[in-house]
C-alpha positions, 0 to 999 in steps of 0.5 A: 294514760289508761292503764292495764286496769282501765276496761270499756265502761260496759262489756254489753252493746246493743248493735243495730244494722239497717239497710238504707236504699236511696231514693231511685236506687236498687236494693242491690245499692243499699247503704248499710247503717251501723248503731251501737247503743243508738249511736250511729257510727259512720265509716270515716273514723275507721277509714283513718285508721285502716282502709279496708272498704271505702264503700262502707260497712257490711257484716255477715261474712269475713271480708273487707266490709266486715273488717271496716265494721269491726274496726269501727265498733272497736274504735267505739267500745275501747276509745283507743286506736291501738286496742281496737286495731289489736282486737278487731279482726278477732271481734269480726270473727267472733261477731260481725261474721255471724250476723245475717248477711245483707240484712237488718239486724239487732243484737246484743254484743256480750264481750265477756267472753271475748275480753277474757280471751283478748284482755292481756293484748287489749290492756298491753295496747292500753299501756304501749303510750300509743293511745290516739283515742283523742281523734273525732269519733264518728 
């Protein structure tokens, strides 16, 4: 079990969002793809936790697609469902909502201040005994 002394392996991540348009599709029908440190995240794992956006990821606003994006990133970073659920809405407001709306981006996310603000809640989530990080990561 992770204790309150546990934390993510690192605090700085490179997050990239790209727009992939399927052959024959219009630009309005782009598929947003999300990468953290070069690892592609897909919506499936986060959809099992909370179904905010069955259509997938989005960013640049505070809506359901951005919530799905934030949850997927928090699951990847914290490797703990309870911890991710505890802070993903705040992560969305602090980071995801500020990325360019419906456009590709590549940003470095530094969690230093975020962890300072939210660490008590994250640590409590790690210690709650409801660690479900053994789900398949996508």
